[in-house]
C-alpha positions in Angstrom: -92.9 -53.1 96.8 -96.8 -53.4 97.7 -98.0 -54.2 101.5 -99.3 -57.6 100.3 -95.7 -58.5 99.2 -94.4 -57.4 102.5 -96.8 -58.6 104.5 -95.8 -61.9 103.3 -92.7 -61.5 104.3 -92.3 -60.4 108.0 -93.9 -62.7 110.4 -92.0 -65.7 109.5 -88.5 -63.5 110.8 -90.1 -64.9 114.4 -88.6 -68.5 113.0 -85.7 -70.4 114.7 -82.6 -69.5 113.1 -80.6 -72.9 112.6 -76.5 -72.0 113.6 -74.9 -74.3 111.2 -73.6 -73.0 108.2 -76.4 -73.5 105.4 -74.2 -75.3 102.7 -73.3 -77.6 105.6 -77.2 -78.8 106.1 -77.8 -82.5 105.5 -80.4 -83.4 102.7 -82.9 -84.4 105.9 -82.6 -81.7 107.7 -85.0 -78.6 107.8 -84.4 -75.2 106.7 -85.7 -72.2 108.3 -86.6 -69.3 106.6 -83.2 -67.2 107.5 -81.4 -70.0 106.5 -83.1 -70.0 103.3 -82.3 -66.3 103.1 -78.7 -66.6 103.4 -78.5 -69.5 101.1 -80.3 -67.2 98.3 -78.3 -64.4 99.2 -75.3 -65.8 98.9 -75.7 -66.9 95.3 -78.1 -64.5 93.9 -76.8 -62.7 90.9 -78.5 -59.3 91.5 -76.8 -59.2 95.0 -73.3 -59.9 93.9 -73.9 -57.6 91.0 -74.9 -54.6 93.6 -71.6 -55.3 96.0 -69.7 -55.2 92.8 -71.3 -51.4 92.2 -70.5 -50.9 95.6 -66.4 -52.5 95.0 -66.9 -49.7 92.1 -67.6 -46.8 93.9 -65.3 -47.6 97.0 -62.4 -47.8 94.1 -64.1 -44.1 92.9 -63.6 -42.5 96.4 -60.4 -43.9 97.0 -59.0 -42.5 93.6 -60.8 -39.1 94.9 -58.5 -38.6 97.4 -55.7 -39.0 95.9 -56.3 -36.5 93.4 -55.0 -34.3 96.2 -51.7 -35.8 95.8 -49.3 -34.6 93.5 -48.1 -36.9 90.3 -44.9 -38.1 89.3 -43.9 -39.7 86.1 -40.2 -40.8 84.5 -39.7 -41.3 81.2 -36.8 -43.0 79.2 -36.0 -43.9 75.3 -32.8 -44.9 73.4 -32.8 -44.5 69.3 -30.5 -45.4 66.8 -30.3 -43.0 63.9 -28.5 -43.3 60.4 -28.2 -41.2 57.5 -29.5 -37.9 57.4 -30.0 -36.7 61.1 -29.8 -34.1 63.9 -26.8 -34.3 66.3 -28.2 -33.4 69.9 -25.2 -31.8 70.7 -24.8 -29.4 67.9 -27.9 -28.9 66.9 -26.5 -29.6 63.2 -27.3 -31.8 60.0 -25.3 -34.9 60.2 -24.9 -38.2 58.1 -23.2 -40.3 60.4 -24.9 -42.8 62.4 -25.4 -42.8 66.2 -27.3 -44.0 69.0 -28.7 -41.4 71.7 -30.5 -41.5 75.0 -33.0 -39.3 76.9 -34.2 -39.6 80.4 -36.5 -37.0 82.4 -38.6 -37.4 85.7 -41.8 -34.5 86.2 -43.9 -33.7 89.1 -47.1 -32.1 88.5 -49.5 -30.9 91.5 -52.8 -29.2 91.2 -52.4 -26.9 94.2 -55.8 -25.1 93.6 -58.9 -26.0 91.1 -61.9 -24.0 92.7 -62.5 -26.7 95.6 -63.4 -29.5 92.9 -61.0 -31.9 94.4 -62.3 -31.5 98.2 -65.9 -31.4 96.8 -65.0 -34.2 94.9 -64.4 -36.6 97.6 -67.5 -35.5 99.5 -69.6 -36.5 96.3 -67.8 -39.8 96.2 -68.2 -40.5 99.7 -72.6 -39.8 99.4 -72.4 -41.8 96.5 -70.6 -45.1 97.5 -73.1 -44.7 100.7 -75.7 -43.9 98.4 -74.5 -48.0 96.3 -74.8 -49.2 100.1 -78.0 -48.6 100.7 -78.7 -49.7 97.6 -77.5 -52.9 98.3 -79.1 -53.4 101.6 -82.5 -52.6 99.6 -81.6 -55.2 96.8 -81.0 -57.7 100.3 -84.3 -56.8 101.2 -86.2 -57.3 98.3 -84.7 -60.6 97.8 -85.4 -61.4 101.4 -89.4 -60.5 100.5 -88.9 -62.8 97.8 -87.4 -65.9 99.8 -90.0 -65.3 102.4 -92.8 -64.9 100.4 -92.3 -68.1 98.2 -91.4 -69.6 101.4 -95.0 -68.6 103.3 -96.5 -69.9 99.8 -94.9 -73.2 100.7 -96.3 -73.5 104.4 -99.7 -72.1 103.0 -99.8 -75.1 100.8 -98.5 -77.5 103.2 -101.4 -76.4 105.4 -103.8 -76.9 103.2 -102.6 -80.4 101.8 -102.7 -81.4 105.5 -106.4 -80.4 105.6 -107.3 -82.2 102.5 -105.9 -85.4 103.6 -108.0 -85.1 106.6 -110.9 -84.2 104.6 -110.0 -87.8 102.7 -109.7 -89.4 106.3 -113.0 -88.3 107.2 -114.4 -88.9 104.2 -113.3 -92.6 103.8 -114.4 -93.2 107.2 -118.0 -91.9 106.8 -117.8 -94.1 103.5 -116.9 -97.1 105.7 -119.8 -96.6 107.8 -122.3 -96.0 105.1 -121.1 -99.4 103.8 -121.7 -101.2 106.7 -125.0 -99.4 107.1 -126.0 -100.7 103.3 -125.1 -104.1 104.1 -127.1 -104.3 107.5 -130.0 -103.3 104.8 -130.4 -99.6 107.0 -129.4 -97.4 103.9 -129.9 -97.5 100.0 -127.1 -98.6 98.1 -126.8 -95.3 96.1 -125.5 -93.9 99.7 -122.7 -96.0 99.3 -122.5 -94.8 95.4 -122.5 -91.2 96.6 -119.8 -91.6 99.7 -117.4 -93.1 97.1 -118.0 -90.4 94.3 -117.4 -87.8 97.4 -113.8 -90.3 98.5 -113.0 -89.6 94.6 -113.8 -85.7 95.2 -111.4 -85.6 98.1 -108.7 -87.6 96.5 -108.5 -85.2 93.7 -108.4 -82.1 96.2 -105.3 -83.9 98.0 -103.9 -84.3 94.5 -104.5 -80.8 93.6 -102.7 -80.0 96.9 -99.8 -81.7 96.6 -99.3 -80.5 93.3 -99.6 -77.2 94.4 -97.2 -77.8 97.3 -94.7 -78.9 94.4 -95.1 -76.0 92.4 -94.5 -74.2 96.1 -91.4 -75.8 96.9 -89.9 -76.0 93.2 -90.5 -71.8 92.9 -89.0 -71.4 96.1 -85.7 -73.9 95.2 -85.4 -71.5 91.5 -85.6 -68.3 93.7 -82.6 -69.8 96.2 -80.9 -71.3 93.2 -80.9 -74.2 94.9 -80.3 -77.9 92.9 -83.9 -78.9 91.8 -83.2 -82.8 92.3 -81.9 -82.1 95.9 -84.6 -82.3 98.7 -86.0 -78.9 100.7 -87.5 -79.7 103.8 -88.8 -76.5 105.5 -89.4 -75.9 108.7 -93.3 -75.1 109.9 -93.6 -72.2 112.0 -96.1 -72.2 115.4 -98.1 -68.9 115.2 -100.2 -67.0 117.5 -102.8 -64.2 116.9 -102.4 -61.0 118.9 -104.5 -58.5 117.9 -104.4 -56.2 120.7 -100.7 -55.1 118.7 -102.5 -53.7 116.2 -104.6 -50.9 117.9 -100.9 -49.9 119.6 -100.0 -47.7 116.3 -100.8 -45.2 113.9 -99.7 -44.7 110.1 -98.1 -41.5 110.7 -96.0 -42.9 114.0 -95.2 -45.9 111.6 -93.9 -43.7 109.0 -91.8 -41.4 111.2 -90.0 -44.5 112.3 -89.7 -45.7 108.7 -88.7 -42.8 107.0 -85.5 -42.8 109.1 -84.7 -46.2 108.9 -85.7 -47.6 105.8 -82.3 -48.4 103.2 -84.1 -46.6 100.3 -84.8 -43.5 102.2 -81.6 -43.3 103.1 -80.2 -43.9 99.1 -82.3 -41.5 98.0 -80.7 -38.7 100.7 -77.3 -39.8 99.9 -78.5 -39.6 96.2 -79.7 -36.4 96.5 -76.2 -35.2 98.4 -74.1 -36.5 96.2 -75.8 -33.9 94.0 -75.4 -31.3 95.6 -71.9 -31.9 95.8 -72.3 -32.0 91.7 -72.9 -28.8 91.3 -70.3 -27.8 93.7 -67.7 -29.7 91.4 -69.2 -28.3 88.2 -68.9 -24.9 89.8 -65.3 -25.0 90.3 -64.3 -25.0 86.8 -64.9 -21.3 87.0 -62.1 -20.6 89.3 -58.3 -20.5 88.0 -56.6 -23.3 88.4 -53.0 -23.0 89.8 -50.4 -25.8 89.6 -47.2 -26.3 90.6 -44.5 -28.4 88.5 -40.6 -29.7 88.4 -38.5 -31.6 86.6 -35.2 -33.4 86.2 -33.8 -34.8 82.5 -30.7 -36.1 81.2 -29.3 -37.3 77.7 -26.8 -39.2 76.1 -25.2 -39.5 72.4 -22.6 -41.8 71.0 -21.5 -38.4 68.3 -20.4 -36.9 71.7 -18.9 -40.0 73.3 -17.0 -40.7 69.7 -15.8 -36.9 69.3 -14.5 -37.0 73.7 -14.1 -34.3 76.2 -11.4 -31.7 75.8 -9.9 -31.2 79.0 -6.8 -28.6 80.1 -3.5 -30.6 81.2 -2.3 -27.4 83.3 0.8 -27.0 81.5 1.2 -24.1 79.4 2.5 -24.0 75.8 3.9 -21.0 73.6 2.4 -20.6 70.3 3.5 -18.3 67.5 0.4 -15.6 66.9 3.0 -13.7 64.1 6.3 -11.6 63.3 7.8 -8.3 64.4 8.1 -5.9 61.1 11.6 -5.0 60.7 13.6 -7.4 62.7 11.5 -11.1 61.9 11.2 -11.8 65.4 8.3 -14.6 65.9 5.6 -13.2 68.8 4.4 -15.5 70.8 1.8 -16.5 73.7 0.9 -18.8 76.5 -1.9 -20.7 76.6 -3.2 -23.9 78.6 -2.5 -27.1 76.9 -5.9 -29.4 76.1 -6.1 -33.0 75.2 -8.6 -34.7 74.2 -10.1 -37.5 76.8 -12.9 -40.2 76.4 -16.4 -38.5 76.9 -18.3 -41.7 78.7 -22.3 -42.3 79.3 -21.6 -41.8 83.2 -20.0 -38.5 82.3 -22.4 -37.3 79.9 -25.5 -37.7 81.8 -23.9 -36.0 84.6 -22.8 -32.8 82.6 -26.4 -32.9 80.8 -28.1 -33.3 84.0 -30.8 -30.5 84.4 -33.4 -29.3 86.8 -36.4 -27.2 86.2 -39.4 -26.0 88.4 -42.6 -24.1 87.6 -45.8 -22.2 88.6 -48.2 -22.1 86.4 -52.0 -20.4 86.4 -54.9 -21.1 84.2 -57.6 -18.6 84.5 -61.1 -19.6 82.4 -62.2 -16.6 80.2 -64.6 -18.2 77.6 -64.7 -21.9 77.0 -68.0 -21.7 74.6 -70.6 -22.2 77.5 -69.1 -25.4 78.4 -69.0 -24.9 82.3 -72.1 -23.3 82.3 -74.0 -26.0 80.7 -72.1 -28.2 83.2 -73.5 -26.8 86.0 -76.9 -26.5 84.8 -76.8 -30.4 84.0 -75.8 -30.6 87.8 -78.7 -28.5 88.9 -81.3 -30.3 86.9 -79.8 -33.5 88.3 -80.3 -32.3 91.6 -83.3 -31.3 91.0 -84.2 -34.8 89.8 -82.7 -36.1 93.2 -84.8 -34.0 95.1 -87.6 -35.3 93.6 -86.8 -38.9 93.5 -86.3 -38.6 97.2 -89.8 -37.3 98.0 -91.4 -39.6 95.4 -89.3 -42.7 97.8 -90.8 -41.3 100.9 -94.3 -40.7 99.3 -94.6 -44.5 98.5 -93.4 -45.5 101.4 -95.6 -43.6 103.6 -98.5 -44.8 101.0 -97.4 -48.7 101.9 -97.4 -48.1 105.7 -101.0 -46.6 105.0 -102.6 -49.3 102.9 -100.8 -51.8 105.2 -102.2 -50.4 108.7 -105.6 -51.0 106.9 -105.1 -53.6 105.2 -104.4 -55.2 108.8 -107.4 -53.5 110.2 -109.5 -55.4 107.6 -107.9 -58.3 107.8 -108.4 -58.3 111.9 -112.1 -58.5 111.2 -111.9 -61.2 108.4 -110.2 -63.1 110.5 -113.0 -62.7 113.5 -115.3 -63.5 110.7 -113.5 -66.8 109.7 -113.4 -67.8 113.1 -117.1 -67.5 113.5 -118.0 -69.1 110.3 -115.2 -72.4 111.1 -117.4 -72.6 114.1 -120.7 -72.4 112.8 -120.1 -75.0 109.6 -118.6 -77.2 112.4 -121.7 -77.7 114.0 -123.7 -77.5 111.1 -121.3 -80.1 109.7 -121.9 -82.1 113.3 -126.1 -82.3 113.1 -125.7 -83.1 109.0 -123.6 -86.3 109.6 -125.7 -87.2 112.8 -129.2 -86.7 110.3 -127.1 -88.8 107.6 -126.1 -91.5 110.3 -129.8 -91.7 111.1 -130.8 -91.8 107.4 -132.8 -87.9 107.8 -130.6 -86.3 105.1 -128.9 -88.0 101.7 -125.2 -87.8 100.4 -125.5 -84.8 98.7 -126.7 -83.1 101.8 -123.5 -84.4 103.5 -121.5 -83.6 100.6 -121.9 -80.3 100.9 -122.0 -79.7 104.4 -118.9 -81.5 104.3 -117.3 -79.1 101.5 -118.8 -76.1 103.3 -116.7 -77.1 106.3 -113.3 -77.5 104.5 -113.8 -74.2 102.2 -114.4 -72.3 105.4 -110.9 -73.7 107.2 -109.3 -72.9 104.4 -110.3 -69.4 104.1 -109.6 -69.2 108.0 -106.0 -70.5 107.0 -105.9 -67.5 104.6 -107.3 -65.1 106.9 -104.9 -66.0 109.7 -102.1 -65.4 107.4 -103.4 -62.8 106.0 -103.7 -60.9 109.2 -100.2 -61.7 110.7 -98.5 -60.7 107.8 -100.0 -57.5 107.6 -99.3 -57.2 111.3 -96.0 -57.6 111.2 -95.0 -55.6 108.3 -95.7 -52.7 110.5 -93.6 -54.2 113.0 -90.8 -54.1 110.5 -91.2 -50.3 109.6 -91.1 -49.7 113.1 -87.8 -52.1 113.4 -89.4 -53.7 116.1 -87.8 -57.4 116.5 -90.7 -59.6 114.6 -91.6 -61.6 117.5 -94.6 -63.6 118.6 
C-alpha cells in the first residue's frame, strides 16, 4: 500500500457520520464517507471470505482444545447367515441358519504425546489471532479503496464547480463584449473570439461532468451499490493546518505504527504460530502413552435355539457299573439339569465383557519422517521471520515517504496559493484592458485559462497536502480531526 493511496484515505474520516443505518437511507439523502465504507464492508465479498477464514480458524482452535479429551465410540452389528458359517458359541463349522449380533463401547485417551496437543492449542490460538488481524487489514484496504474513490468524487465535484464558474464568467464577458460591439466600441471579431471561448468553457464543463459521472460509477461499483440508484455524497469543509507537520518525525511515527497496525501484528502472530509448529513437530520424537477401555457383548440365535441347561437342585441316581460276582448295580448321585430358554437379554448379560489397558508407543526409526517434519517447521519459522521483518520495513518506508511527501506537498500548496493570487491579479488587469480595448480576445482567453488552471492546481495541492498529513495522524493512532 503506497503513501498516495493511504493519503487519499484519511482526511475524509473526519467527515460527520450519519447515525441512521446505511440501508435505511432514502435516495435523496447524502452519504458520508463512513456510511459508504459501512455499506461496502457489509457487501464486499473479499471481507466475507476473510470472515469465513476466521470462522474456520475458530473451529480449528476449538478442535485443538477438544483433542485433550478422550474419544468414546459405540458400535453394533446384526447379521443373518446361512450355509457354511462359524457358530459363535462353539467356534465350530455349521451349516445351520443363524442370526447373531454384537455390541461394543470403546474409550481411548491419549495421556502423553510429547506435549503436541498443548502446543497445538497455542498454535491454533496464534493462527486465529493472525487471521483476525488479516481481516482487519482487509477491511483497511477496502476502506482505503472506498475513501480514495470518494475523494475522487469530491475532487471532480469541485473541478466541475470551477468549470461552471469559468463558464459563467466567460458568458458574462461575452454579453459585455456583445454590447460593446453593438455600440461600435469593439470590432465584431472580438465577439466571435468570445463566443469561441464560451464554447471552450462549455466543453470544459462537459468534460468535468463526465469525469464526475465516471468517479461516481467507480464508487458505486466498489460499494456494490446499484448503478441505477442515485448516490449523493457529502462535501466536507476542510481547513489547512501546516503546523501539525512540524510536530512529528518519521521515526516517532514508525514506533507508534509498528505497535498498532494490524498487518504488523498479523505477521507477529504468524511468527508465533510457526514457533509452536516446531514444538508440535518435535513432539513426535517422544513416546506416546494411551489409556483404553472397552465394553462388549454378543447374541446368537444358535445359542437361543439350543437353550441353556440349569440345575434343578434335585439329585438323581445314575448307574455307572456292576459289581463283579454279585451283579449288583453301582450308582452315583448327580444334580438334575433341565433345558431352559436362552433369551436375548440373558445372552447379552452372560456374554458381557470389560477391558482396560495402558499402552506406550516409542518411536525408534520412522524413515526420518519426523526429522523432515521438524526441518520443514523450522524453515516455515524462518520464512515467517523474514515476512515479519519485510512487513516492518514496508511500513517504515511507507511512513518515511508519507512524511517527505507531506513536506513537499506543504511547499507545493504555498506555491499554488501565491500562483493563484498572481493569476487573479493578472486576470483582473487583463479584464480591464480588454474592456477598454487595450487587449484582444486571445490575450483575455489566455489569462482566463491560466487562472482556471491555477485554481485547479491549488485544489489538487490542497487535497494532496491534507491527505498526506492525515496519513501521518493515522499511523500515530490519532483521531482524524480538523
